[in-house]
N, C-alpha and C positions, 0 to 999 in steps of 0.2 A: 600700174598698180589693180589691180582684181579686189573687189570685196572680200574681207577677211585675208587679203595676206600678209607675211608679216613685214614688220617694221627695217628697212635696212637701217642699218648703221651710219651709212654713210650719205643716207639723204638730207636733205639740207629743207627745212621749215619756215618761214620766216613769220614773222608777229610785230604787226602794228599796233600799237597800244598796250604799252606794259604796265598797267595800274593794276587793281587788285587781281582780275581775272583772267587777264593778258597774262600776269606776271607770272600765274599759278598755272596756265597753260604753259609757259614755258619752259617749266621747272618741272614738268612732266615730259614735256616733250626730251628733253634733256637728257633723265631719267632712260628716257626709252632710246636713246641712242641716235638721238637727231641731232644733227648740226643746224644750229635754232641762228638766225640774222634778226635782230628786231632795231623797231625804232621808237622812241616816243619823246615829247620834245620835255618829261619830267628829268635832269640829267640823272636825278637819286636813283630811279627805274633801270635806265640804262646803265648803272654802275651796277646795277643788283642782276643784271643780266649777264652782263661780265663775270661778277663773282661765282655764278653759276655755269660756267662755263659757257657760257654764249657771245655771239660778234654784237656787234653796236651800229648801225649801218649809219650814213650822216644825213639820209633822206628816206623818206617811205618810198621813193620812187627806187633808190637801190636795193632796197626788201624786194621789191620786184622784180630786180636784175637779177636777186642771188638764190633764189629759188623756186620749185615748180610748183609750191602750195601756200599762198599767203592767209594766214588769221589774223583778222580786224577786231578789234575788240574796242570800240570806239565811247568816248560818253556823251556825244552830243551831235544832233544832225549834222551841224554845221562842219564838223571835225570828217565825218565820211564821205559830206560832200568835198572838201578841200583835198581828199585824198583817192575821191574817184578822178576828180577837175584835174589833179595833178597828173592824173595816168597817162593823160592824152599827148604827157610832150615823153613817153617810150619810144623808142622804135621798134614796130608790127612786127613780128617776128611769127614763127612756129611752135616756139618753149615760150609765150607767155600765158603766166601762171594762171593757175584755178584760185579763188578769193575764197576763201570763208568768214562770211560776215556773220560774227558772233554778238553784238550788240541788240540791244531792246530798243526797238526805235519804233517811232509811226513808219506804218506800210507805205506811207508816201514816199517817205523820207528816201526807205527801202528801193522804191520802183526807180525814184530818181537815180541814186545811185547805179543802177544795175543798168539803166540805160548808157549812163557815162561811162561805165567799164566797157560794157558793150561798145560803143565808138570805139576802143583804145583797144577794142581786140580780145579782152580778159572776160571771162568767165567768171558769171558770181553767183554764189549761193547762199541763200539767205536763211542762215543757220543760227537760231538763238537757241541759249543755253537754259535748260531750266535745272535751278541750284544755287549756294549760295557763295560768296567766295573761299567761306571756310569749306565747303564742299568739293568747288573745283579745286582747293590744297591737295587732296585725296582723291580724284576723281571722280568722285560721289555728283556727278554729271551727268544728266539725257541730253542729246542734241533733239532739235526740233530742225528735222531740214528737208528745205525746199530747191528748188529751180533743176538745171539737167542733170539725167540722173545719172548719166555716162560719167560727169565730171563728181557726182556725189562717188561713186562704187570709186574714184581714181583718191578719192578722200578719204577710202575708209581706216588704212593702219592708224591716218593721223589721229581720225574721229576716237579710234579705241586707246591710243595713245594718251587722250586728255578729259575720257569719258569713262561712263559703265554700261552706257546704252545709246543706241543711237535710232532714230525713225526715220524713215523717208517718205514726205509727206506729199510727192506730189509737185504741182508746180511752185513757180517764186512765188513767195508770200504766202502760202501755206506755214512755214516753219513760223513764221510772224502773226495770224493768227491763231496756231495754237498755243504761242509763248503767251499772249494777250487771256484767252483762258484758261492756262494754267497760272497765271499770274493774280487771276482775279480770287481764283481758288487760295491761293499765296495769302493775300490780302486778308480773305475774309476768317480763313483758318489760323491765322494770325493773333487774329483778333479775338477770335470763339474764344481759342486758347488763354488767353489773357483775363479772359471775361471769367472762364471759368476758373482758372487759380486764384484771383479776386474773391469769386465767389466763395469756394472753398475756405480758403486764408480768414478771411471775415468771421466764418463761421465756428472757428475756435482750429481749423484743421493745418497739420504741419505742412509747409509749400512741401519739403522734400519728399513728404509721405504723400503728397496728393500729385506729384510727378512718377512714382515707384510705382503707382498703384493706377493710375489712369495709364501712363505709356504703354500698359502691359492688359488692355483692356479694349471695349468696344467704341469709347469713344478717344480712343486714341488716333492720331494724324502724322502727319511728316513734320509739319510745322510744331506741333508740342513738343514734337520729338530733339530739334534742333532748337528752339526757342525755350523750351523750356529750362534747363539748364538756367540760362541767363535770369529768368523769371522768379526762381526759388531762390537765386545768389542779389536780385535786385541789383545787378552791375550790369549796365549796358554799353558798358565805354569801349571794350572789345569787339565792334560792330563788323559786321558781316554783310549790311545791307544796311548804310546810313538812312535814316529818316529823313532827311535832303534828300537824295539820291534817289529813293524810292517813290518820292512824290511826283517824280518826270514818269516813271511807271503806271500811276494812277491816273494820272494827268493822259497819259496814252489812251489806259481801258475803259476810261469815261468817253472820251470824242470816240474810240471804234464803238463804243454801244450804242451812242446816240446818234452814228452813222448811219447803224442799222436799226433806228427805232426800237430798242431792246432796253426795256425797264432794268435796272440791275439794284433794289431793294436793298437787299443788306450790303451791297459792294457801297452805297451811297452811307447807309450808318454807319460800316466801319472808316468809311474815310471822313466822318468828321473827326473817329479817335487821332487820326493820324493826323489832325489837322490843330487838333487840340495838344498832341504833344510839340510839333513846330511851336504854338504860341505862348507854349512853357523855355523854348528854348532848345529842344532835345534836338536840334540838327544832326549833330554828328554820334548822337546815340545811336545802337542798332535797331529796328524795328519794335524788336522786344520791348521795345519803353512802352508801347501802349499798354504794357501790364502796368506800370505807374502811372501812369494815366489813369486808365481806371481805377485801380486803388485809391488815387485823388479825387477822384469823383465818389466812393466807396466812403470817405473820410477813415479810410484804413491805417491805422500807423502802424508800422511795422518795425521788428527788431529784430537786426540782422545779427547774428553770432561770432 
């Protein structure tokens, strides 16, 4: 398959990890006419894939056997290392799949997985996604791809089925580096949006009016657009990125910046607000709940109609 080629209605794609992001990508691939074979340790996630018209494999290795292109969307470096290590059990052939690794993990963990897959004859692409789970549902993701360019081109139609844009960034690992750059902006813009909302509300402005005006002004940001409605409603339970999960991303950014000896004062200040949210028990709420944290700090009493 060459870059820009149309998706074949009979082509198979595998997905290992059927959580919020993986499940959304599976649904979009099925809608695009692909035969999807998936695996997850969560039985409910597997049942959902079946309800969408997909197939469930008995193991991750069986997914590799079923499809020429496999997406991994995994919650931890341990999960990725296990999948990569188990791939050594596969019988080597000329039909080994290309693996699109979409998780946000430390670069060292991605490189370890690259070496493990390479020893199995599998080409691994480092392709973290920019976007939330809610954005994944509507294909509003951007792919930060890195690794072998021919393998990237082979996956072009698959990327088109799950995202609105893709960027090839060169050597393996550059996708993750770009994701860290993107995520530091996501973290900062989210807190900035919350800070602005709280300032405006305490001054007497209606939160909906703040959102309507600022989202059409020079002060707008993508995080303000996406998370602003939750801040207006003061309701953070329908999480697209949970506070506890985002701590992983914050830790990765912090370690990456320290490794490069780069000061990140805005990020450090914002990270304290996320920490306060966890201290308040907001682990399963959306990261937009930093607005509630800042409202508490400002002694803002909200009345939601």
